[in-house]
N, C-alpha and C positions, 0 to 999 in steps of 0.2 A: 611840788617838790623838785629838787634839783639831780639829777645824774651827776654822780661823779666816781672817778678810779680810784681816788686816793683820799684818805682823809689826814690831814696831818695835826695833831694836836697841841697845842701852844705854841704863841704868836713872839716868843722871844727870837734871839738872833740865829740859833738853830733852827726850829721849826720854819721861819722865814726863808733861810736859806735854802731848805729842803725843797720846800714849795716851788721856789724860783728856778730851783734846777730842775725838777719834773717838770714844769710850765716849759720850760726852754727845749723840753725834749718832747713835749706835745702831750704830756699825760696831763688830764682834768682832774685837777685836784682841789679841796675845802680845805681852808684853816679854820681850825676851831681854836677860838679863844675865850676864856673867862672874862678876862677882864675888859674894861670899855676900850681900850686902846692897844696897841701893840707894845711889847717890849716893856711892861711894867713890872713883870715879875723880877726874876734873878738876872736876867739881860740888864735892866735898867737899875736895879737896884744895888748892885755889886759896885760898879765904880762907874758905869753909864758912859765908858769911854772905849774906842777902838786901839787894840793893843798895839805899838808902833814898834816892838822891838828892841826897844830900849836897854834890855838887859841880855840879851839872847848873844850866844856868842856866835860869831861869823863864823860861817860855812855849815853850822848846825840844821837838820833839817826844820827844825821849829823858825830860825832865823830866814830861811828860805819860802815856809808858807807864809809868814808875816809879809814877805815882801812881796810873794807873788798876790796876797789879798789886796795889799796898799793898790799894787798894778790895776787891778779889777774893780775898785769901789767904784770910780766914776761912771764906769761902765753899767756897775749893776744898780748905782742910786739912778741914772738916765732911765733904766727898762723898768 
């Protein structure tokens, strides 16, 4: 049996992001996913794409967050 500090339930976009953020802070975590692969639930079946901000208003918080996440994408994928 493996010891862990945190259990994250669900391997969708949010669950994976939470586990990634915890790991970067040195927190031991375990991801629990019912499906045979990640993002097969709502994360993969809604449209399966990353939002690029094509319809968000310039200067809005939503637009800023989308742009920031796009800037961090390659770094996260490499990690």
